[in-house]
ZAMARGU-4260 file (C-alpha; in steps of 0.2 Angstrom, whole numbers, plus 5000, padded with zeros to 4 digits):
<rodrens>
0) 5200/5006/5490 | 5188/5019/5481 | 5202/5028/5473 | 5210/5012/5467 | 5194/5006/5460
5) 5191/5022/5451 | 5208/5024/5443 | 5214/5006/5441 | 5232/5001/5448 | 5242/5007/5433
10) 5233/5024/5433 | 5234/5026/5452 | 5253/5023/5450 | 5254/5036/5437 | 5244/5048/5447
15) 5255/5046/5463 | 5270/5049/5452 | 5264/5065/5444 | 5259/5072/5461 | 5276/5068/5469
20) 5286/5077/5455 | 5283/5095/5462 | 5299/5095/5472 | 5313/5083/5466 | 5331/5082/5474
25) 5346/5081/5462 | 5359/5068/5467 | 5377/5065/5461 | 5385/5050/5454 | 5403/5046/5451
30) 5404/5047/5432 | 5417/5056/5422 | 5414/5075/5419 | 5417/5083/5402 | 5420/5102/5403
35) 5414/5114/5389 | 5425/5128/5384 | 5414/5140/5392 | 5416/5132/5409 | 5401/5120/5411
40) 5403/5102/5416 | 5392/5089/5407 | 5389/5072/5415 | 5373/5066/5405 | 5365/5067/5388
45) 5346/5066/5386 | 5339/5061/5370 | 5321/5063/5363 | 5316/5048/5352 | 5305/5054/5337
50) 5314/5067/5326 | 5331/5064/5336 | 5335/5045/5337 | 5322/5040/5324 | 5312/5048/5310
55) 5298/5060/5317 | 5280/5056/5315 | 5279/5072/5305 | 5292/5066/5293 | 5283/5049/5291
60) 5267/5058/5289 | 5273/5070/5275 | 5280/5055/5265 | 5264/5045/5267 | 5253/5060/5262
65) 5263/5062/5246 | 5262/5044/5241 | 5243/5043/5245 | 5239/5060/5237 | 5233/5067/5253
70) 5233/5086/5256 | 5250/5091/5264 | 5249/5094/5282 | 5234/5084/5286 | 5241/5072/5298
75) 5251/5085/5308 | 5235/5096/5309 | 5226/5081/5316 | 5240/5076/5328 | 5241/5094/5335
80) 5222/5096/5336 | 5215/5100/5353 | 5232/5104/5360 | 5236/5097/5377 | 5218/5089/5378
85) 5218/5083/5360 | 5218/5064/5356 | 5237/5063/5352 | 5242/5070/5369 | 5229/5060/5378
90) 5236/5045/5369 | 5254/5049/5374 | 5248/5050/5392 | 5239/5033/5391 | 5223/5041/5395
95) 5215/5033/5379 | 5218/5017/5371 | 5225/5015/5353 | 5208/5010/5347 | 5200/5026/5353
100) 5215/5036/5347 | 5214/5029/5329 | 5195/5032/5328 | 5197/5050/5333 | 5213/5052/5322
105) 5204/5045/5307 | 5189/5057/5310 | 5200/5072/5312 | 5210/5068/5296 | 5194/5065/5286
110) 5187/5082/5292 | 5203/5091/5287 | 5206/5082/5270 | 5187/5082/5266 | 5189/5064/5261
115) 5185/5048/5270 | 5203/5043/5275 | 5210/5026/5282 | 5224/5028/5294 | 5228/5010/5297
120) 5243/5009/5285 | 5250/5026/5293 | 5249/5018/5310 | 5258/5003/5303 | 5272/5014/5296
125) 5272/5024/5313 | 5276/5008/5323 | 5286/4999/5309 | 5303/4995/5316 | 5312/4997/5299
130) 5303/5013/5295 | 5307/5021/5312 | 5325/5013/5313 | 5337/5022/5324 | 5349/5034/5314
135) 5366/5026/5313 | 5374/5043/5317 | 5365/5043/5334 | 5369/5025/5337 | 5388/5029/5335
140) 5386/5045/5346 | 5378/5036/5360 | 5391/5022/5359 | 5405/5035/5360 | 5397/5045/5374
145) 5395/5029/5385 | 5413/5024/5381 | 5419/5041/5389 | 5409/5037/5405 | 5395/5049/5403
150) 5377/5044/5406 | 5363/5043/5393 | 5344/5044/5395 | 5329/5043/5384 | 5315/5055/5387
155) 5300/5052/5376 | 5282/5056/5373 | 5277/5038/5369 | 5262/5027/5368 | 5256/5009/5371
160) 5254/4996/5358 | 5239/4985/5357 | 5249/4971/5366 | 5251/4982/5381 | 5269/4986/5379
165) 5276/5004/5375 | 5283/5007/5358 | 5301/5007/5360 | 5310/5002/5344 | 5327/5005/5352
170) 5340/4994/5362 | 5336/4999/5380 | 5354/4995/5385 | 5360/5011/5376 | 5352/5021/5391
175) 5355/5022/5409 | 5337/5030/5411 | 5322/5028/5401 | 5307/5039/5404 | 5291/5037/5394
180) 5276/5048/5395 | 5263/5034/5393 | 5271/5025/5409 | 5272/5041/5419 | 5255/5049/5414
185) 5264/5066/5410 | 5270/5073/5394 | 5283/5085/5388 | 5283/5100/5389 | 5277/5098/5407
190) 5292/5102/5418 | 5288/5088/5429 | 5294/5075/5417 | 5311/5083/5414 | 5313/5084/5433
195) 5309/5065/5434 | 5322/5061/5421 | 5335/5072/5431 | 5330/5063/5447 | 5333/5046/5440
200) 5350/5051/5432 | 5355/5059/5449 | 5360/5075/5440 | 5358/5094/5441 | 5350/5103/5425
205) 5367/5111/5422 | 5375/5094/5420 | 5364/5088/5406 | 5362/5091/5388 | 5345/5088/5379
210) 5343/5084/5361 | 5325/5088/5355 | 5316/5093/5339 | 5301/5103/5345 | 5302/5121/5351
215) 5290/5120/5366 | 5299/5105/5373 | 5316/5114/5371 | 5310/5129/5379 | 5303/5120/5394
220) 5320/5111/5397 | 5330/5127/5395 | 5319/5135/5408 | 5325/5122/5421 | 5343/5126/5416
225) 5346/5111/5405 | 5357/5115/5390 | 5348/5111/5374 | 5351/5107/5356 | 5338/5109/5343
230) 5338/5094/5331 | 5333/5098/5313 | 5346/5086/5305 | 5354/5072/5315 | 5371/5074/5307
235) 5372/5093/5311 | 5365/5090/5329 | 5379/5077/5332 | 5392/5090/5326 | 5385/5102/5339
240) 5385/5090/5353 | 5403/5085/5349 | 5408/5104/5351 | 5400/5104/5368 | 5407/5088/5374
245) 5424/5090/5366 | 5427/5073/5359 | 5423/5064/5343 | 5406/5055/5342 | 5409/5046/5326
250) 5416/5029/5324 | 5427/5024/5309 | 5417/5009/5305 | 5400/5013/5296 | 5385/5002/5298
255) 5390/4995/5315 | 5382/4996/5332 | 5384/4989/5350 | 5382/4970/5350 | 5364/4965/5354
260) 5361/4956/5370 | 5356/4940/5362 | 5371/4940/5350 | 5385/4943/5363 | 5400/4932/5362
265) 5414/4929/5375 | 5428/4942/5372 | 5441/4933/5382 | 5442/4917/5373 | 5440/4926/5356
270) 5455/4938/5360 | 5466/4923/5365 | 5462/4914/5349 | 5466/4929/5338 | 5482/4933/5347
275) 5488/4915/5344 | 5482/4915/5326 | 5490/4932/5321 | 5505/4932/5333 | 5500/4948/5341
280) 5511/4953/5356 | 5506/4970/5360 | 5493/4974/5373 | 5477/4983/5371 | 5458/4979/5373
285) 5449/4970/5359 | 5435/4981/5351 | 5420/4972/5346 | 5405/4979/5337 | 5390/4971/5327
290) 5386/4975/5309 | 5368/4981/5308 | 5364/4971/5293 | 5364/4952/5290 | 5349/4943/5297
295) 5356/4925/5295 | 5374/4923/5301 | 5379/4936/5314 | 5393/4947/5308 | 5405/4957/5319
300) 5419/4970/5317 | 5434/4966/5327 | 5449/4978/5331 | 5464/4971/5340 | 5480/4981/5341
305) 5482/4988/5324 | 5472/4974/5315 | 5454/4976/5309 | 5444/4960/5305 | 5427/4953/5302
310) 5420/4938/5310 | 5405/4928/5304 | 5398/4914/5314 | 5383/4902/5314 | 5368/4909/5325
315) 5365/4900/5341 | 5352/4887/5344 | 5345/4872/5334 | 5348/4875/5316 | 5341/4868/5300
320) 5351/4855/5291 | 5364/4863/5279 | 5359/4881/5284 | 5371/4894/5290 | 5386/4884/5283
325) 5400/4896/5287 | 5412/4882/5282 | 5407/4884/5264 | 5408/4903/5264 | 5426/4901/5270
330) 5430/4889/5256 | 5422/4898/5241 | 5429/4915/5246 | 5447/4907/5248 | 5445/4900/5230
335) 5437/4915/5222 | 5451/4926/5229 | 5464/4916/5220 | 5453/4917/5204 | 5453/4936/5204
340) 5435/4939/5210 | 5434/4954/5222 | 5431/4946/5239 | 5439/4949/5256 | 5455/4939/5261
345) 5450/4925/5273 | 5462/4922/5288 | 5455/4906/5297 | 5441/4894/5299 | 5437/4889/5317
350) 5425/4874/5320 | 5428/4874/5339 | 5412/4880/5346 | 5420/4883/5363 | 5428/4899/5357
355) 5412/4909/5353 | 5399/4897/5355 | 5397/4891/5337 | 5409/4888/5322 | 5415/4904/5313
360) 5428/4911/5301 | 5438/4927/5301 | 5443/4938/5286 | 5451/4955/5284 | 5441/4970/5285
365) 5438/4980/5269 | 5435/4998/5269 | 5423/5005/5257 | 5405/5010/5253 | 5389/4999/5256
370) 5373/5006/5248 | 5358/5000/5257 | 5345/5010/5247 | 5345/5004/5229 | 5339/5021/5223
375) 5357/5028/5228 | 5351/5044/5235 | 5363/5059/5234 | 5372/5052/5218 | 5371/5059/5201
380) 5363/5048/5187 | 5379/5044/5179 | 5386/5038/5196 | 5371/5027/5198 | 5373/5020/5180
385) 5391/5016/5184 | 5387/5007/5200 | 5374/4996/5192 | 5385/4992/5178 | 5399/4987/5190
390) 5387/4976/5199 | 5382/4968/5183 | 5400/4965/5177 | 5406/4958/5194 | 5391/4945/5193
395) 5397/4940/5176 | 5414/4938/5183 | 5408/4926/5196 | 5398/4916/5183 | 5414/4915/5172
400) 5425/4907/5185 | 5433/4891/5179 | 5427/4877/5191 | 5441/4865/5187 | 5455/4878/5189
405) 5448/4884/5206 | 5445/4867/5213 | 5426/4870/5214 | 5420/4856/5203 | 5413/4847/5219
410) 5406/4863/5227 | 5389/4858/5222 | 5379/4846/5211 | 5379/4848/5192 | 5362/4851/5184
415) 5344/4852/5190 | 5349/4867/5201 | 5332/4875/5201 | 5323/4858/5204 | 5334/4855/5220
420) 5332/4873/5225 | 5313/4873/5224 | 5313/4857/5234 | 5326/4864/5247 | 5316/4880/5250
425) 5299/4871/5251 | 5307/4860/5264 | 5315/4875/5273 | 5298/4884/5273 | 5289/4869/5280
430) 5301/4867/5294 | 5298/4885/5299 | 5280/4887/5295 | 5270/4896/5308 | 5253/4898/5299
435) 5245/4894/5282 | 5249/4907/5268 | 5238/4904/5253 | 5251/4911/5240 | 5265/4900/5247
440) 5253/4885/5246 | 5250/4889/5227 | 5268/4892/5224 | 5273/4875/5232 | 5262/4867/5219
445) 5266/4878/5204 | 5284/4879/5204 | 5289/4860/5203 | 5277/4859/5188 | 5285/4874/5178
450) 5304/4870/5180 | 5315/4877/5166 | 5329/4867/5158 | 5346/4872/5165 | 5358/4877/5151
455) 5374/4881/5161 | 5382/4877/5178 | 5392/4890/5186 | 5396/4897/5204 | 5381/4906/5210
460) 5381/4918/5224 | 5364/4914/5230 | 5361/4931/5239 | 5368/4943/5226 | 5361/4961/5229
465) 5367/4979/5230 | 5369/4979/5249 | 5381/4964/5248 | 5393/4973/5238 | 5407/4985/5244
470) 5411/4999/5232 | 5426/5011/5230 | 5421/5028/5236 | 5428/5037/5220 | 5429/5025/5205
475) 5412/5016/5209 | 5421/4999/5206 | 5416/4984/5217 | 5430/4981/5230 | 5422/4965/5238
480) 5407/4954/5236 | 5401/4949/5254 | 5389/4936/5262 | 5392/4919/5252 | 5382/4909/5264
485) 5370/4903/5250 | 5383/4900/5237 | 5384/4884/5227 | 5385/4878/5209 | 5369/4881/5199
490) 5359/4891/5186 | 5367/4908/5185 | 5350/4916/5179 | 5344/4913/5197 | 5357/4926/5203
495) 5352/4938/5190 | 5334/4937/5194 | 5338/4938/5213 | 5348/4954/5210 | 5333/4962/5202
500) 5321/4960/5217 | 5322/4978/5223 | 5315/4983/5206 | 5298/4976/5211 | 5298/4982/5229
505) 5291/4998/5235 | 5302/5012/5241 | 5294/5011/5258 | 5297/4992/5260 | 5302/4989/5278
510) 5317/4977/5277 | 5325/4985/5261 | 5319/5000/5251 | 5314/4996/5233 | 5313/5004/5216
515) 5295/4999/5212 | 5288/5017/5213 | 5304/5026/5207 | 5307/5035/5190 | 5322/5024/5185
520) 5325/5034/5169 | 5327/5050/5179 | 5338/5042/5192 | 5349/5034/5179 | 5346/5016/5185
525) 5343/5002/5172 | 5326/4994/5173 | 5326/4975/5177 | 5324/4971/5159 | 5338/4983/5154
530) 5349/4975/5168 | 5345/4958/5162 | 5349/4962/5144 | 5366/4970/5150 | 5370/4954/5158
535) 5366/4943/5143 | 5377/4955/5132 | 5392/4954/5144 | 5390/4935/5145 | 5387/4933/5126
540) 5371/4923/5128 | 5353/4925/5121 | 5340/4932/5134 | 5329/4918/5142 | 5310/4918/5138
545) 5305/4912/5155 | 5311/4926/5165 | 5295/4927/5175 | 5298/4910/5182 | 5315/4915/5189
550) 5307/4930/5197 | 5293/4920/5204 | 5306/4908/5211 | 5317/4922/5218 | 5303/4930/5228
555) 5297/4913/5234 | 5314/4909/5241 | 5316/4926/5250 | 5298/4923/5257 | 5305/4906/5264
560) 5320/4915/5271 | 5310/4928/5279 | 5299/4914/5287 | 5315/4906/5294 | 5321/4923/5301
565) 5304/4925/5309 | 5304/4908/5317 | 5321/4911/5325 | 5316/4928/5331 | 5302/4920/5342
570) 5316/4912/5351 | 5328/4926/5351 | 5340/4918/5339 | 5339/4930/5324 | 5353/4943/5322
575) 5343/4957/5316 | 5333/4969/5327 | 5320/4969/5313 | 5318/4950/5312 | 5301/4949/5320
580) 5294/4960/5306 | 5299/4947/5294 | 5284/4936/5298 | 5272/4949/5291 | 5282/4951/5276
585) 5282/4933/5271 | 5265/4934/5264 | 5269/4950/5255 | 5284/4942/5246 | 5274/4926/5242
590) 5260/4937/5234 | 5273/4945/5223 | 5280/4928/5218 | 5263/4922/5213 | 5260/4938/5202
595) 5276/4932/5192 | 5269/4915/5191 | 5253/4922/5183 | 5263/4932/5171 | 5273/4916/5166
600) 5256/4908/5163 | 5250/4922/5152 | 5267/4921/5142 | 5264/4903/5138 | 5246/4907/5134
605) 5251/4920/5121 | 5263/4908/5113 | 5249/4895/5110 | 5239/4894/5094 | 5223/4904/5094
610) 5207/4894/5100 | 5193/4889/5088 | 5177/4896/5095 | 5163/4885/5096 | 5149/4888/5084
615) 5135/4886/5096 | 5130/4898/5110 | 5126/4892/5128 | 5110/4883/5130 | 5100/4880/5145
620) 5089/4866/5139 | 5104/4854/5137 | 5110/4858/5154 | 5097/4851/5166 | 5091/4837/5155
625) 5105/4830/5145 | 5115/4817/5154 | 5110/4824/5171 | 5123/4813/5180 | 5136/4820/5168
630) 5132/4838/5172 | 5131/4835/5190 | 5140/4846/5203 | 5159/4844/5202 | 5166/4835/5217
635) 5178/4846/5226 | 5194/4838/5233 | 5210/4845/5241 | 5222/4832/5234 | 5234/4839/5221
640) 5244/4823/5217 | 5249/4823/5198 | 5245/4809/5187 | 5256/4806/5172 | 5241/4800/5162
645) 5235/4818/5161 | 5246/4830/5152 | 5234/4844/5157 | 5235/4841/5175 | 5249/4854/5177
650) 5245/4864/5162 | 5232/4877/5159 | 5224/4871/5142 | 5215/4885/5133 | 5207/4875/5118
655) 5201/4857/5116 | 5216/4854/5104 | 5228/4855/5119 | 5220/4841/5129 | 5228/4824/5130
660) 5224/4812/5116 | 5213/4801/5128 | 5203/4816/5133 | 5202/4823/5116 | 5194/4806/5111
665) 5181/4808/5125 | 5178/4826/5119 | 5174/4820/5101 | 5163/4806/5107 | 5153/4818/5118
670) 5152/4830/5103 | 5145/4817/5092 | 5133/4810/5105 | 5126/4828/5107 | 5124/4831/5088
675) 5116/4813/5085 | 5105/4812/5100 | 5103/4828/5111 | 5100/4842/5098 | 5086/4832/5089
680) 5078/4829/5105 | 5078/4847/5111 | 5060/4852/5104 | 5052/4838/5113 | 5062/4842/5129
685) 5056/4860/5128 | 5038/4854/5126 | 5040/4843/5141 | 5047/4857/5151 | 5032/4868/5147
690) 5019/4855/5150 | 5010/4850/5166 | 5021/4835/5167 | 5037/4845/5169 | 5039/4839/5187
695) 5040/4821/5182 | 5056/4814/5173 | 5055/4814/5154 | 5055/4796/5146 | 5066/4804/5133
700) 5079/4809/5146 | 5079/4792/5154 | 5082/4785/5136 | 5097/4797/5134 | 5104/4792/5151
705) 5105/4774/5145 | 5113/4778/5129 | 5126/4789/5138 | 5130/4775/5150 | 5132/4763/5135
710) 5145/4775/5126 | 5155/4778/5142 | 5149/4796/5144 | 5142/4794/5162 | 5148/4802/5178
715) 5160/4813/5168 | 5160/4825/5183 | 5169/4813/5195 | 5187/4820/5197 | 5202/4808/5195
720) 5206/4810/5213 | 5190/4802/5219 | 5190/4789/5205 | 5209/4786/5201 | 5205/4769/5193
725) 5191/4776/5182 | 5178/4763/5188 | 5164/4775/5188 | 5168/4789/5177 | 5181/4796/5164
730) 5194/4801/5178 | 5195/4819/5172 | 5205/4834/5179 | 5195/4850/5182 | 5202/4859/5167
735) 5198/4844/5156 | 5180/4843/5163 | 5178/4862/5160 | 5181/4859/5141 | 5168/4846/5141
740) 5156/4857/5151 | 5158/4870/5138 | 5153/4858/5124 | 5138/4852/5134 | 5131/4870/5136
745) 5129/4873/5117 | 5113/4875/5107 | 5107/4876/5089 | 5096/4891/5092 | 5110/4903/5086
750) 5105/4903/5067 | 5088/4910/5072 | 5204/4908/5161 | 5101/4926/5055 | 5082/4923/5050
755) 5074/4939/5057 | 5073/4955/5046 | 5072/4973/5053 | 5074/4989/5043 | 5075/4980/5027
760) 5090/4968/5031 | 5093/4953/5042 | 5097/4957/5060 | 5115/4950/5059 | 5119/4964/5046
765) 5113/4978/5058 | 5128/4988/5065 | 5121/4988/5083 | 5118/4970/5083 | 5135/4967/5076
770) 5142/4978/5090 | 5132/4968/5103 | 5138/4951/5096 | 5156/4957/5097 | 5154/4964/5115
775) 5146/4947/5120 | 5160/4937/5112 | 5173/4947/5122 | 5163/4945/5138 | 5161/4926/5135
780) 5179/4923/5131 | 5184/4933/5147 | 5173/4922/5158 | 5179/4907/5149 | 5197/4910/5152
785) 5193/4914/5171 | 5184/4897/5172 | 5198/4888/5165 | 5210/4897/5176 | 5200/4892/5191
790) 5200/4874/5185 | 5218/4875/5183 | 5222/4881/5200 | 5210/4868/5207 | 5221/4855/5198
795) 5238/4861/5203 | 5235/4869/5220 | 5219/4861/5227 | 5202/4869/5230 | 5207/4878/5246
800) 5220/4888/5236 | 5208/4891/5222 | 5194/4897/5234 | 5196/4915/5227 | 5196/4910/5209
805) 5180/4899/5212 | 5172/4914/5220 | 5176/4925/5206 | 5169/4913/5192 | 5153/4911/5203
810) 5150/4930/5201 | 5157/4933/5184 | 5149/4918/5174 | 5130/4922/5179 | 5132/4941/5177
815) 5140/4938/5160 | 5126/4927/5155 | 5113/4939/5161 | 5121/4953/5150 | 5123/4942/5135
820) 5105/4934/5136 | 5098/4952/5138 | 5106/4957/5122 | 5099/4942/5113 | 5081/4945/5120
825) 5082/4963/5113 | 5087/4956/5096 | 5073/4944/5096 | 5061/4958/5101 | 5044/4952/5108
830) 5048/4934/5103 | 5063/4934/5115 | 5050/4935/5129 | 5039/4921/5122 | 5039/4902/5124
835) 5044/4900/5106 | 5062/4903/5112 | 5071/4898/5128 | 5079/4916/5131 | 5066/4921/5144
840) 5070/4905/5154 | 5089/4907/5151 | 5088/4925/5158 | 5078/4919/5174 | 5090/4905/5176
845) 5105/4917/5175
</rodrens>
């Protein structure tokens, strides 16, 4: 009882395990033997994880250090610090928690690099299943080893994640035995952990081969009699392993893997179906593998007799309406094949769910190259240029298909494609939403208000990108365009924008590497703008002006798709092993989409006529006393329903001239009211403010209130959402009200998003004063635009989405006012601090 209380149950279990590993018997099992030319017989292959099956922490660290300008070797020094008793090895033995390790790790890294380092993102990369994805060559090798009847084992120095599970980004079904240090309480190179692995395999050391990347671990294994292979490069290691075993370890089908457990399909019924379909009489087993890409419709490689095929099916479970339509894929590919577009030949569509569980279609297997990394590593710049040119040209070919001749006129609706797509993906996102993402909420409001007019209707692929193309290995021509699930009739520019997504993603992006931080000129890859101009040239059309909208929509759509993949992963329905990560990436993609939405707003702004600056500076006297109800605090509402009466509801209006006619009329009436009644009353209002009666309402203010009510200039702050029938106010949007606020904050004292003389000439002619005025004008305009932007976001996306913008203007506006007023005080000299002018009170108020 005392021992259990001191150690805890899991620690007690590990302690007993470690104590019992001094003498381990070696058993025998009836697996096949493979004899090396030297006479040894191998029955099992043992794999390390990091550096053998997946990238090593050292490799990940080196790349991370380069990207973040951290001294080379910092992370490795920190990981090896302390040796067996260092934080890394303790973490591997589960003697400390991940929180304790990260704290110690950060401290060590900061000491080594002599800077305050954050290691959170490195720990994210270290455990990101896409970054540490299993090397395909090792996946193929394990498949072949097991097919020959040998055992496989995983022997890894591993650690626990915050959720209490060990970090194992691999399919456990690949191994007969899995031994992890964090579960056993011992690490390599401790001989006991090797003995434990041998015991569970039931093998002698001489019957096993270990693949490992670290010298001390190899030495410990060799001392026990295990044959070892040092892994510097996975490809080279597999070749050496092939020599030892005496059989091939490479499959002829790249980018495939054993079928995932949740994606298994019945082989017997499928084989019978295919034999009947193709008239195959010869015997022989059906070979079935799963392609490791494609997160939506599971895709399989099939070999039966001498025929190679590809099967694409709907995923299992309850699906969204119109999603995963393999029937449409079959139809479009059949039609395009006859039109000369490079697509695989389709063989049959089967809608009988009894065969493999869901409808599917079968097509011929095409042999060629698929490039997953858009930077095309290992190729010459001229080859990269040729590949992107071929990609561009085949897209033009798709968009040039004659709809009538191919019988595709009814393949989709004509016109309003973007409108329907925006509605569709909003609906899809809402159906799979698991939490509130602010950027998605803003986009859901912004996109419908900025729809472009569609000029052409063509076949659109819907998911056109580099890794959905199959290339000839020598000529770099496109042999086949794959994955037509999202195809329809629509706006071809949506395809062009979507094919440029990788240009804006970082090279370390988990799902697919990007080009955002690459030197495209050096690589020979066209920029997104060059790629778009190339497309327009090939198609003979002028470039579009609202390119940023198409990019915003494309990133929004991919964010919605990732959200769907994530939702299905929660129930095990998604076909990709990395599907669970997509939940974290939805927000990242939606933020990118919003960045393009902002760029589109600035494009519109730059095309607008310049604003006419008001001739009066901001004035404090008018604000608290002129029309107090008019200048009351703006009511914040969350409704974003559009009203056709307000042209500025969905538009960011930068000048009063851009307001709708009714609001411009209110603006003019307000301006006249201020000039006729408020400005003349300012001296008396100032006197009242400085008198002993300043705590009682001024009779003049009460008189101004009644006049404002009589002229319909009362309760201007009430938003249209709370007063839609305009019973109590003017029913203004936030942007409209912002322009009126700017007018209400002006003053006549200036001439004084001239009378003072110094050094022989008026202040306004002094160089320093002119510089201060210019600087102040710039800062005022910056703050003004930010205020208008915040009001705009409040109008189109609601106050919740605009929270950050509101917080920014609350900080920017008063700090700007303080700086500008301070310059004015300096210009006025001692008078600026007196009661003769309002500057001192302005400054105090700001």
